[in-house]
C-alpha positions as CSV (number, residue, x, y, z in Angstrom):
1,M,266.1,247.6,60.8
2,R,266.9,243.7,59.4
3,S,263.9,242.4,60.8
4,K,261.6,244.9,60.0
5,M,262.6,244.3,56.4
6,L,262.3,240.6,56.8
7,G,258.4,241.0,58.2
8,L,257.6,243.2,55.5
9,A,258.9,240.6,52.9
10,A,257.0,238.0,54.5
11,F,254.1,240.1,54.4
12,A,254.2,240.8,50.7
13,V,254.6,236.6,49.7
14,A,251.6,236.0,51.9
15,L,250.0,239.0,49.7
16,V,251.3,237.2,46.6
17,V,249.9,233.7,47.8
18,V,246.2,234.8,48.6
19,A,246.0,237.2,45.5
20,G,245.7,233.9,43.5
21,C,243.9,231.3,44.7
22,I,241.2,229.3,43.4
23,N,238.1,228.1,44.7
24,Y,236.7,225.0,42.9
25,D,233.0,223.4,42.9
26,Q,232.2,219.7,40.7
27,E,228.8,217.9,40.9
28,L,229.2,214.9,39.2
29,T,225.8,212.9,38.4
30,L,226.2,209.4,37.2
31,N,223.7,206.7,35.8
32,A,223.5,203.3,35.9
33,D,225.1,202.6,32.8
34,G,228.0,204.6,33.7
35,S,227.2,207.8,31.7
36,G,226.1,210.9,33.2
37,T,227.2,214.8,33.7
38,V,229.3,216.9,35.8
39,K,228.9,220.3,36.7
40,V,231.9,222.5,36.9
41,R,232.5,226.0,38.6
42,Y,235.5,227.5,39.7
43,D,236.9,231.2,40.4
44,R,240.1,232.7,40.5
45,T,241.7,235.6,41.8
46,G,245.4,237.2,40.7
47,G,245.8,237.6,37.2
48,S,243.7,234.8,35.8
49,T,241.6,236.1,33.0
50,G,244.8,236.7,30.8
51,E,244.7,240.8,31.9
52,E,247.5,242.5,32.9
53,E,248.3,241.1,36.4
54,E,248.5,243.9,39.2
55,E,251.4,244.4,41.7
56,G,251.1,241.8,44.3
57,S,249.0,239.4,41.8
58,L,249.9,235.7,42.0
59,D,252.9,234.3,39.9
60,M,250.9,232.6,37.1
61,S,253.9,230.2,37.3
62,A,253.0,228.9,40.5
63,A,249.4,227.8,40.1
64,P,247.7,226.1,37.0
65,K,246.4,228.7,34.4
66,L,242.4,228.7,34.5
67,S,240.7,229.6,31.4
68,F,237.6,232.3,31.5
69,T,236.4,232.2,27.9
70,E,234.1,230.0,26.0
71,E,236.7,229.6,23.2
72,E,239.6,228.6,25.9
73,I,237.1,226.2,27.8
74,T,235.9,224.6,24.5
75,A,239.2,224.2,23.0
76,E,240.5,222.8,26.1
77,Y,238.0,219.6,25.2
78,E,239.0,219.1,21.7
79,G,239.5,215.8,20.5
80,S,237.8,214.2,23.7
81,A,234.5,211.8,23.5
82,V,232.8,214.4,26.1
83,T,230.0,217.4,25.0
84,V,230.9,220.7,26.8
85,R,227.6,223.0,27.2
86,D,226.2,226.2,28.7
87,I,229.5,227.7,29.2
88,V,228.6,230.9,31.6
89,I,231.5,233.6,32.3
90,G,230.8,236.0,35.3
91,E,231.5,237.4,38.5
92,T,231.1,236.5,42.2
93,D,229.7,238.8,44.6
94,A,232.8,239.5,45.7
95,G,234.1,240.5,42.1
96,V,235.9,237.6,41.0
97,P,236.0,236.0,37.9
98,E,234.7,232.8,37.8
99,A,233.2,230.0,35.1
100,T,230.5,227.7,35.4
101,Y,229.9,224.7,32.9
102,Y,228.5,221.1,32.1
103,I,229.9,218.3,30.8
104,D,228.3,215.2,29.2
105,F,230.0,211.9,29.2
106,E,229.0,208.5,28.1
107,N,231.6,207.2,30.3
108,V,233.4,208.8,33.3
109,T,236.9,207.8,32.4
110,D,236.3,209.9,29.1
111,L,237.0,213.2,31.4
112,N,240.4,211.8,32.0
113,G,243.3,214.1,30.4
114,Y,241.1,216.9,29.2
115,G,240.1,220.3,30.4
116,I,240.0,221.1,34.1
117,F,240.7,217.4,34.9
118,A,244.3,218.1,33.1
119,L,245.6,221.5,33.5
120,E,249.1,222.7,32.4
121,G,250.3,218.7,32.3
122,D,250.5,217.6,36.0
123,K,249.9,220.8,37.9
124,L,246.5,219.7,38.2
125,K,245.0,216.4,37.3
126,Q,242.4,214.8,38.2
127,T,241.6,211.0,37.5
128,F,238.5,209.4,37.3
129,S,237.8,205.4,37.5
130,L,234.3,203.1,37.7
131,D,234.8,199.1,38.3
132,S,232.4,196.9,39.1
133,A,232.8,194.6,42.5
134,G,230.2,191.9,42.8
135,D,226.9,194.0,42.8
136,T,228.3,196.6,43.2
137,Q,230.2,199.9,41.7
138,V,233.1,201.5,43.0
139,F,234.0,205.0,41.8
140,K,237.2,207.0,42.4
141,Q,238.4,210.3,41.7
142,L,242.2,210.9,42.3
143,V,243.1,214.8,42.8
144,Q,246.8,215.6,42.2
145,L,247.3,219.6,42.7
146,K,251.5,220.8,42.5
147,M,251.8,224.4,43.4
148,D,255.6,225.3,44.7
149,V,253.9,227.5,47.7
150,E,256.4,228.2,50.9
151,D,253.7,228.2,53.4
152,P,250.4,226.3,52.0
153,S,248.3,227.0,55.1
154,Q,247.9,230.8,54.0
155,L,245.7,229.0,51.6
156,S,242.9,227.3,53.8
157,D,240.6,229.7,53.3
158,Y,240.2,228.5,49.8
159,K,238.2,225.4,48.9
160,F,237.9,222.2,46.6
161,T,234.4,220.9,46.7
162,Y,232.7,218.0,45.5
163,L,229.6,216.3,45.1
164,L,228.9,212.7,43.8
165,N,224.9,211.7,42.7
166,A,225.2,207.8,42.8
167,P,223.0,205.7,40.6
168,G,222.2,203.5,43.8
169,E,222.4,203.1,47.1
170,V,225.7,203.8,48.7
171,V,227.5,201.6,50.7
172,E,230.8,202.5,51.9
173,T,232.6,206.2,50.6
174,N,235.4,208.5,52.6
175,G,233.2,211.1,51.9
176,T,230.0,212.3,53.6
177,V,226.8,210.8,52.8
178,T,223.3,212.2,52.5
179,E,220.7,209.8,50.5
180,N,222.7,208.8,47.1
181,T,224.6,212.1,47.4
182,V,228.2,212.1,48.5
183,K,230.4,215.2,49.2
184,W,234.0,215.8,49.6
185,E,235.3,219.0,50.6
186,Y,238.8,220.2,51.4
187,S,240.9,223.4,51.8
188,L,243.0,224.4,49.0
189,D,246.0,223.9,51.3
190,K,245.3,220.2,52.2
191,L,245.1,219.3,48.3
192,I,248.6,221.2,47.3
193,N,251.6,218.6,46.4
194,A,249.6,215.9,47.5
195,D,247.6,213.0,46.3
196,T,243.6,212.9,47.5
197,E,241.7,209.9,46.7
198,M,237.8,210.0,46.9
199,T,236.1,206.9,46.7
200,A,232.5,206.0,47.1
201,T,230.7,202.2,46.6
202,Y,227.3,201.9,45.4
203,K,224.8,199.2,44.2
204,G,224.4,198.5,40.9
205,A,224.9,195.9,38.1
206,A,227.9,196.6,36.2
207,P,227.2,198.6,32.9
208,A,227.5,196.2,30.1
209,A,230.0,196.3,27.4
210,G,228.9,198.3,24.4
211,G,225.4,198.5,26.1
212,N,223.3,196.9,28.5
213,I,223.3,193.2,28.0
214,A,219.6,192.7,29.2
215,V,218.4,194.9,26.4
216,I,220.4,192.8,23.7
217,I,219.0,189.6,25.0
218,G,215.5,191.0,24.8
219,I,215.8,192.1,21.2
220,I,217.4,188.7,20.2
221,L,214.6,186.7,22.0
222,C,212.1,189.5,20.0
223,V,213.9,188.5,16.6
224,I,213.7,184.1,17.1
225,I,210.0,184.5,18.0
226,V,209.3,186.7,14.8
227,I,211.4,184.2,12.6
228,V,209.8,181.3,14.3
229,I,206.0,183.1,13.4
230,I,207.0,183.5,10.1
231,I,208.1,180.1,9.5
232,V,204.8,178.8,11.0
233,I,202.7,181.0,8.6
234,I,204.7,179.8,5.4
235,V,204.5,176.0,6.4
236,L,200.5,176.4,6.8
237,L,200.3,178.2,3.7
238,M,201.8,175.6,1.7
239,K,200.4,172.8,3.5
240,K,196.8,174.7,2.0
241,K,198.0,174.6,-1.4
242,K,198.7,171.0,-1.5
243,K,195.5,170.1,-0.1
244,P,193.6,167.5,-2.3
245,A,190.6,168.2,-3.9
246,G,187.1,166.4,-3.1
247,P,186.1,163.3,-4.5
248,V,185.1,163.3,-8.0
249,P,181.5,162.3,-8.6
250,T,180.6,158.7,-10.3
251,P,178.7,159.8,-13.2
252,T,175.3,158.3,-13.5
253,P,175.3,155.3,-16.1
254,P,172.3,156.2,-19.2
255,S,169.1,154.4,-18.4
256,E,168.2,151.3,-20.8
257,P,165.3,151.6,-23.4
258,G,161.8,150.7,-21.5
259,Q,163.0,151.6,-18.0
260,P,162.3,154.7,-16.4
261,A,165.2,157.1,-15.6
262,A,166.4,156.9,-12.5
């Protein structure tokens, strides 16, 4: 009898875990200057929409809380340097609540510490970096997901998928490359309580601080050329004004009486 009760208890725990799992999709597109856009999509079963949880759903203290209203999502990025747009709240084909939206940024590190990249402090933390190495750029994203789960293997059917669209040829990565796109995919059980780092090195000059240095140099040269032209025109005009008048004609002396006039 006791073994039967233990079996039922284990089955109940499995239901609790599976009922509150996360699927997460992220597509990040980088520009040469380090700016870009990231598309985020996630779904979550088990009382994640703020509604009353059904019996057997996941204890929300075990997993990070996800937002499923436009107001909540917008509030998560308040104070950041990014722009959140095109928020769509709906359901998957299986009737699971999902959220999709886009984030525009000037620097990928602007995403750090906000929204889906910093849920409930350290429960789900995703950190970005972009550094130069010679004539290449090195992109990194560190994923840290903390969940108190007795048997993480039961979450293997849930996926976290990441895409990076790089602005140059990818020369090294720990993901799968198709042209300039890198893909990483992890089952949820592999991410729990682990530091998972995605890296991709691609060809491209380092973004200049404060803007593109070539553009700045070009503007400075144009300004110098314009100033030189103006100075030359002023000098020519001044010389023209100072040019001496032609020789004064010598007056003809009056003819003496009795002589014919000249």
